[in-house]
FIDRENFI-200343 format. One record per residue (C-alpha): x, z, y; residue in three letters. Coordinates in pm, whole numbers. Example, Ala and Ser with C-alpha at 12.3 -4.5 7.8 and 13.67 -1.06 7.14 Angstrom:
! residues 2
{X 1230 Z 780 Y -450 res ALA} .
{X 1367 Z 714 Y -106 res SER} .
***
This chain:
! residues 177
{X 0 Z 0 Y 0 res LEU} .
{X 289 Z 67 Y 238 res GLY} .
{X 399 Z -295 Y 206 res LEU} .
{X 48 Z -413 Y 291 res LYS} .
{X 51 Z -224 Y 622 res TYR} .
{X 398 Z -351 Y 704 res ASN} .
{X 282 Z -704 Y 623 res LEU} .
{X -17 Z -661 Y 857 res LYS} .
{X 210 Z -548 Y 1138 res SER} .
{X 438 Z -848 Y 1082 res ILE} .
{X 157 Z -1105 Y 1108 res ILE} .
{X 164 Z -1196 Y 1474 res GLU} .
{X 261 Z -1560 Y 1476 res LYS} .
{X 2 Z -1825 Y 1399 res LYS} .
{X 100 Z -2103 Y 1159 res ILE} .
{X -99 Z -2421 Y 1207 res LYS} .
{X -165 Z -2654 Y 917 res LEU} .
{X -10 Z -2999 Y 952 res PRO} .
{X -298 Z -3242 Y 994 res GLU} .
{X -151 Z -3579 Y 897 res LYS} .
{X 40 Z -3492 Y 579 res GLU} .
{X -114 Z -3647 Y 269 res ILE} .
{X -127 Z -3466 Y -64 res MET} .
{X -169 Z -3639 Y -399 res HIS} .
{X -335 Z -3535 Y -722 res GLU} .
{X -230 Z -3665 Y -1063 res THR} .
{X -367 Z -3541 Y -1395 res ASN} .
{X -473 Z -3207 Y -1244 res LYS} .
{X -110 Z -3140 Y -1145 res GLU} .
{X -61 Z -3093 Y -774 res TYR} .
{X 255 Z -3185 Y -591 res PHE} .
{X 385 Z -3246 Y -243 res VAL} .
{X 550 Z -3581 Y -161 res PRO} .
{X 928 Z -3546 Y -149 res GLY} .
{X 924 Z -3202 Y -312 res LYS} .
{X 843 Z -3185 Y -679 res GLU} .
{X 704 Z -2841 Y -760 res ALA} .
{X 919 Z -2672 Y -1018 res GLU} .
{X 686 Z -2521 Y -1273 res LYS} .
{X 730 Z -2191 Y -1448 res ALA} .
{X 611 Z -2078 Y -1789 res GLU} .
{X 550 Z -1720 Y -1901 res HIS} .
{X 695 Z -1702 Y -2250 res THR} .
{X 924 Z -1488 Y -2462 res LEU} .
{X 1280 Z -1551 Y -2345 res VAL} .
{X 1541 Z -1414 Y -2584 res LEU} .
{X 1851 Z -1572 Y -2431 res HIS} .
{X 1839 Z -1563 Y -2054 res GLY} .
{X 1959 Z -1379 Y -1745 res ARG} .
{X 1807 Z -1053 Y -1624 res LYS} .
{X 1733 Z -1102 Y -1253 res GLU} .
{X 1552 Z -923 Y -974 res ASN} .
{X 1279 Z -1147 Y -840 res ALA} .
{X 1033 Z -1151 Y -554 res GLY} .
{X 678 Z -1227 Y -668 res ILE} .
{X 376 Z -1344 Y -471 res ILE} .
{X 44 Z -1352 Y -656 res ALA} .
{X -251 Z -1536 Y -504 res ILE} .
{X -585 Z -1470 Y -672 res LYS} .
{X -848 Z -1726 Y -593 res ILE} .
{X -1193 Z -1666 Y -735 res LYS} .
{X -1305 Z -1974 Y -931 res ASP} .
{X -975 Z -2155 Y -876 res LEU} .
{X -1086 Z -2454 Y -1084 res LYS} .
{X -1389 Z -2513 Y -859 res ASP} .
{X -1189 Z -2449 Y -542 res VAL} .
{X -931 Z -2709 Y -649 res LYS} .
{X -1208 Z -2969 Y -661 res LYS} .
{X -1339 Z -2881 Y -314 res LEU} .
{X -1024 Z -2774 Y -132 res SER} .
{X -738 Z -2961 Y -297 res THR} .
{X -553 Z -2992 Y 33 res GLU} .
{X -551 Z -2617 Y 99 res THR} .
{X -431 Z -2540 Y -255 res ILE} .
{X -154 Z -2796 Y -206 res ASN} .
{X -50 Z -2622 Y 117 res TYR} .
{X -22 Z -2293 Y -75 res LEU} .
{X 195 Z -2454 Y -342 res ILE} .
{X 397 Z -2632 Y -74 res LYS} .
{X 470 Z -2299 Y 99 res ALA} .
{X 612 Z -2161 Y -227 res ILE} .
{X 811 Z -2475 Y -312 res VAL} .
{X 959 Z -2514 Y 36 res GLU} .
{X 1095 Z -2159 Y 11 res ALA} .
{X 1266 Z -2268 Y -316 res LYS} .
{X 1024 Z -2077 Y -536 res GLY} .
{X 872 Z -2180 Y -865 res THR} .
{X 500 Z -2200 Y -931 res VAL} .
{X 327 Z -2042 Y -1229 res TYR} .
{X -47 Z -2110 Y -1251 res GLU} .
{X -311 Z -1934 Y -1456 res THR} .
{X -689 Z -1997 Y -1445 res PRO} .
{X -739 Z -1767 Y -1142 res GLU} .
{X -387 Z -1709 Y -1007 res PHE} .
{X -112 Z -1903 Y -837 res ILE} .
{X 209 Z -1706 Y -875 res ILE} .
{X 527 Z -1781 Y -684 res GLY} .
{X 853 Z -1658 Y -832 res ILE} .
{X 1163 Z -1626 Y -614 res PHE} .
{X 1477 Z -1553 Y -816 res ALA} .
{X 1844 Z -1605 Y -736 res SER} .
{X 1913 Z -1883 Y -993 res PRO} .
{X 1661 Z -2101 Y -805 res ILE} .
{X 1684 Z -1979 Y -445 res THR} .
{X 2064 Z -1930 Y -455 res LYS} .
{X 2028 Z -1607 Y -256 res THR} .
{X 1970 Z -1240 Y -324 res PHE} .
{X 1712 Z -1178 Y -47 res GLY} .
{X 1422 Z -1290 Y -264 res ASN} .
{X 1187 Z -1006 Y -175 res ASP} .
{X 1205 Z -1102 Y 196 res MET} .
{X 1144 Z -1466 Y 105 res ILE} .
{X 829 Z -1354 Y -80 res ALA} .
{X 714 Z -1159 Y 230 res VAL} .
{X 762 Z -1463 Y 455 res LYS} .
{X 575 Z -1687 Y 211 res VAL} .
{X 302 Z -1419 Y 184 res GLY} .
{X 250 Z -1432 Y 560 res ILE} .
{X 232 Z -1811 Y 554 res GLU} .
{X -10 Z -1811 Y 259 res VAL} .
{X -240 Z -1562 Y 429 res GLU} .
{X -239 Z -1769 Y 749 res ASN} .
{X -321 Z -2087 Y 554 res ILE} .
{X -615 Z -1922 Y 377 res LEU} .
{X -749 Z -1760 Y 696 res LYS} .
{X -721 Z -2093 Y 878 res GLU} .
{X -914 Z -2263 Y 595 res HIS} .
{X -1191 Z -2001 Y 601 res ASN} .
{X -1214 Z -2029 Y 980 res ARG} .
{X -1237 Z -2411 Y 981 res LYS} .
{X -1447 Z -2492 Y 675 res PHE} .
{X -1791 Z -2399 Y 553 res ARG} .
{X -1673 Z -2361 Y 190 res ASP} .
{X -1495 Z -2026 Y 207 res LYS} .
{X -1218 Z -1928 Y -35 res ILE} .
{X -1246 Z -1577 Y -181 res ASP} .
{X -885 Z -1466 Y -224 res TYR} .
{X -641 Z -1180 Y -256 res GLY} .
{X -264 Z -1186 Y -202 res VAL} .
{X -6 Z -941 Y -336 res SER} .
{X 369 Z -907 Y -309 res LEU} .
{X 588 Z -742 Y -567 res ASN} .
{X 950 Z -727 Y -675 res ALA} .
{X 1076 Z -660 Y -1023 res GLY} .
{X 1295 Z -768 Y -1307 res GLU} .
{X 1244 Z -1085 Y -1509 res LEU} .
{X 1447 Z -1248 Y -1783 res ILE} .
{X 1492 Z -1610 Y -1679 res LEU} .
{X 1606 Z -1931 Y -1843 res ARG} .
{X 1589 Z -2287 Y -1714 res LYS} .
{X 1490 Z -2530 Y -1987 res ASP} .
{X 1407 Z -2900 Y -1935 res SER} .
{X 1349 Z -2855 Y -1562 res GLY} .
{X 1110 Z -2568 Y -1621 res MET} .
{X 1173 Z -2202 Y -1550 res LEU} .
{X 1083 Z -1991 Y -1851 res LYS} .
{X 1051 Z -1619 Y -1792 res PHE} .
{X 964 Z -1289 Y -1953 res THR} .
{X 845 Z -1005 Y -1737 res SER} .
{X 1021 Z -674 Y -1786 res LEU} .
{X 779 Z -387 Y -1753 res GLY} .
{X 466 Z -469 Y -1560 res ASN} .
{X 610 Z -694 Y -1287 res THR} .
{X 369 Z -987 Y -1329 res ILE} .
{X 67 Z -787 Y -1448 res SER} .
{X 99 Z -545 Y -1153 res LEU} .
{X 122 Z -839 Y -912 res SER} .
{X -197 Z -985 Y -1058 res LYS} .
{X -379 Z -651 Y -1046 res LYS} .
{X -283 Z -591 Y -681 res LEU} .
{X -398 Z -943 Y -586 res ALA} .
{X -725 Z -880 Y -767 res GLU} .
{X -783 Z -555 Y -575 res LEU} .
{X -703 Z -699 Y -233 res SER} .
{X -991 Z -872 Y -57 res LYS} .
{X -883 Z -1146 Y 183 res GLU} .
{X -564 Z -959 Y 271 res GLU} .
***
Protein backbone atom coordinates (compact mmCIF):
# COMPACT_ATOMS: atom_id res chain seq x y z
CA LEU A 1 0.00 0.00 0.00
CA GLY A 2 2.89 2.38 0.67
CA LEU A 3 3.99 2.06 -2.95
CA LYS A 4 0.48 2.91 -4.13
CA TYR A 5 0.51 6.22 -2.24
CA ASN A 6 3.98 7.04 -3.51
CA LEU A 7 2.82 6.23 -7.04
CA LYS A 8 -0.17 8.57 -6.61
CA SER A 9 2.10 11.38 -5.48
CA ILE A 10 4.38 10.82 -8.48
CA ILE A 11 1.57 11.08 -11.05
CA GLU A 12 1.64 14.74 -11.96
CA LYS A 13 2.61 14.76 -15.60
CA LYS A 14 0.02 13.99 -18.25
CA ILE A 15 1.00 11.59 -21.03
CA LYS A 16 -0.99 12.07 -24.21
CA LEU A 17 -1.65 9.17 -26.54
CA PRO A 18 -0.10 9.52 -29.99
CA GLU A 19 -2.98 9.94 -32.42
CA LYS A 20 -1.51 8.97 -35.79
CA GLU A 21 0.40 5.79 -34.92
CA ILE A 22 -1.14 2.69 -36.47
CA MET A 23 -1.27 -0.64 -34.66
CA HIS A 24 -1.69 -3.99 -36.39
CA GLU A 25 -3.35 -7.22 -35.35
CA THR A 26 -2.30 -10.63 -36.65
CA ASN A 27 -3.67 -13.95 -35.41
CA LYS A 28 -4.73 -12.44 -32.07
CA GLU A 29 -1.10 -11.45 -31.40
CA TYR A 30 -0.61 -7.74 -30.93
CA PHE A 31 2.55 -5.91 -31.85
CA VAL A 32 3.85 -2.43 -32.46
CA PRO A 33 5.50 -1.61 -35.81
CA GLY A 34 9.28 -1.49 -35.46
CA LYS A 35 9.24 -3.12 -32.02
CA GLU A 36 8.43 -6.79 -31.85
CA ALA A 37 7.04 -7.60 -28.41
CA GLU A 38 9.19 -10.18 -26.72
CA LYS A 39 6.86 -12.73 -25.21
CA ALA A 40 7.30 -14.48 -21.91
CA GLU A 41 6.11 -17.89 -20.78
CA HIS A 42 5.50 -19.01 -17.20
CA THR A 43 6.95 -22.50 -17.02
CA LEU A 44 9.24 -24.62 -14.88
CA VAL A 45 12.80 -23.45 -15.51
CA LEU A 46 15.41 -25.84 -14.14
CA HIS A 47 18.51 -24.31 -15.72
CA GLY A 48 18.39 -20.54 -15.63
CA ARG A 49 19.59 -17.45 -13.79
CA LYS A 50 18.07 -16.24 -10.53
CA GLU A 51 17.33 -12.53 -11.02
CA ASN A 52 15.52 -9.74 -9.23
CA ALA A 53 12.79 -8.40 -11.47
CA GLY A 54 10.33 -5.54 -11.51
CA ILE A 55 6.78 -6.68 -12.27
CA ILE A 56 3.76 -4.71 -13.44
CA ALA A 57 0.44 -6.56 -13.52
CA ILE A 58 -2.51 -5.04 -15.36
CA LYS A 59 -5.85 -6.72 -14.70
CA ILE A 60 -8.48 -5.93 -17.26
CA LYS A 61 -11.93 -7.35 -16.66
CA ASP A 62 -13.05 -9.31 -19.74
CA LEU A 63 -9.75 -8.76 -21.55
CA LYS A 64 -10.86 -10.84 -24.54
CA ASP A 65 -13.89 -8.59 -25.13
CA VAL A 66 -11.89 -5.42 -24.49
CA LYS A 67 -9.31 -6.49 -27.09
CA LYS A 68 -12.08 -6.61 -29.69
CA LEU A 69 -13.39 -3.14 -28.81
CA SER A 70 -10.24 -1.32 -27.74
CA THR A 71 -7.38 -2.97 -29.61
CA GLU A 72 -5.53 0.33 -29.92
CA THR A 73 -5.51 0.99 -26.17
CA ILE A 74 -4.31 -2.55 -25.40
CA ASN A 75 -1.54 -2.06 -27.96
CA TYR A 76 -0.50 1.17 -26.22
CA LEU A 77 -0.22 -0.75 -22.93
CA ILE A 78 1.95 -3.42 -24.54
CA LYS A 79 3.97 -0.74 -26.32
CA ALA A 80 4.70 0.99 -22.99
CA ILE A 81 6.12 -2.27 -21.61
CA VAL A 82 8.11 -3.12 -24.75
CA GLU A 83 9.59 0.36 -25.14
CA ALA A 84 10.95 0.11 -21.59
CA LYS A 85 12.66 -3.16 -22.68
CA GLY A 86 10.24 -5.36 -20.77
CA THR A 87 8.72 -8.65 -21.80
CA VAL A 88 5.00 -9.31 -22.00
CA TYR A 89 3.27 -12.29 -20.42
CA GLU A 90 -0.47 -12.51 -21.10
CA THR A 91 -3.11 -14.56 -19.34
CA PRO A 92 -6.89 -14.45 -19.97
CA GLU A 93 -7.39 -11.42 -17.67
CA PHE A 94 -3.87 -10.07 -17.09
CA ILE A 95 -1.12 -8.37 -19.03
CA ILE A 96 2.09 -8.75 -17.06
CA GLY A 97 5.27 -6.84 -17.81
CA ILE A 98 8.53 -8.32 -16.58
CA PHE A 99 11.63 -6.14 -16.26
CA ALA A 100 14.77 -8.16 -15.53
CA SER A 101 18.44 -7.36 -16.05
CA PRO A 102 19.13 -9.93 -18.83
CA ILE A 103 16.61 -8.05 -21.01
CA THR A 104 16.84 -4.45 -19.79
CA LYS A 105 20.64 -4.55 -19.30
CA THR A 106 20.28 -2.56 -16.07
CA PHE A 107 19.70 -3.24 -12.40
CA GLY A 108 17.12 -0.47 -11.78
CA ASN A 109 14.22 -2.64 -12.90
CA ASP A 110 11.87 -1.75 -10.06
CA MET A 111 12.05 1.96 -11.02
CA ILE A 112 11.44 1.05 -14.66
CA ALA A 113 8.29 -0.80 -13.54
CA VAL A 114 7.14 2.30 -11.59
CA LYS A 115 7.62 4.55 -14.63
CA VAL A 116 5.75 2.11 -16.87
CA GLY A 117 3.02 1.84 -14.19
CA ILE A 118 2.50 5.60 -14.32
CA GLU A 119 2.32 5.54 -18.11
CA VAL A 120 -0.10 2.59 -18.11
CA GLU A 121 -2.40 4.29 -15.62
CA ASN A 122 -2.39 7.49 -17.69
CA ILE A 123 -3.21 5.54 -20.87
CA LEU A 124 -6.15 3.77 -19.22
CA LYS A 125 -7.49 6.96 -17.60
CA GLU A 126 -7.21 8.78 -20.93
CA HIS A 127 -9.14 5.95 -22.63
CA ASN A 128 -11.91 6.01 -20.01
CA ARG A 129 -12.14 9.80 -20.29
CA LYS A 130 -12.37 9.81 -24.11
CA PHE A 131 -14.47 6.75 -24.92
CA ARG A 132 -17.91 5.53 -23.99
CA ASP A 133 -16.73 1.90 -23.61
CA LYS A 134 -14.95 2.07 -20.26
CA ILE A 135 -12.18 -0.35 -19.28
CA ASP A 136 -12.46 -1.81 -15.77
CA TYR A 137 -8.85 -2.24 -14.66
CA GLY A 138 -6.41 -2.56 -11.80
CA VAL A 139 -2.64 -2.02 -11.86
CA SER A 140 -0.06 -3.36 -9.41
CA LEU A 141 3.69 -3.09 -9.07
CA ASN A 142 5.88 -5.67 -7.42
CA ALA A 143 9.50 -6.75 -7.27
CA GLY A 144 10.76 -10.23 -6.60
CA GLU A 145 12.95 -13.07 -7.68
CA LEU A 146 12.44 -15.09 -10.85
CA ILE A 147 14.47 -17.83 -12.48
CA LEU A 148 14.92 -16.79 -16.10
CA ARG A 149 16.06 -18.43 -19.31
CA LYS A 150 15.89 -17.14 -22.87
CA ASP A 151 14.90 -19.87 -25.30
CA SER A 152 14.07 -19.35 -29.00
CA GLY A 153 13.49 -15.62 -28.55
CA MET A 154 11.10 -16.21 -25.68
CA LEU A 155 11.73 -15.50 -22.02
CA LYS A 156 10.83 -18.51 -19.91
CA PHE A 157 10.51 -17.92 -16.19
CA THR A 158 9.64 -19.53 -12.89
CA SER A 159 8.45 -17.37 -10.05
CA LEU A 160 10.21 -17.86 -6.74
CA GLY A 161 7.79 -17.53 -3.87
CA ASN A 162 4.66 -15.60 -4.69
CA THR A 163 6.10 -12.87 -6.94
CA ILE A 164 3.69 -13.29 -9.87
CA SER A 165 0.67 -14.48 -7.87
CA LEU A 166 0.99 -11.53 -5.45
CA SER A 167 1.22 -9.12 -8.39
CA LYS A 168 -1.97 -10.58 -9.85
CA LYS A 169 -3.79 -10.46 -6.51
CA LEU A 170 -2.83 -6.81 -5.91
CA ALA A 171 -3.98 -5.86 -9.43
CA GLU A 172 -7.25 -7.67 -8.80
CA LEU A 173 -7.83 -5.75 -5.55
CA SER A 174 -7.03 -2.33 -6.99
CA LYS A 175 -9.91 -0.57 -8.72
CA GLU A 176 -8.83 1.83 -11.46
CA GLU A 177 -5.64 2.71 -9.59
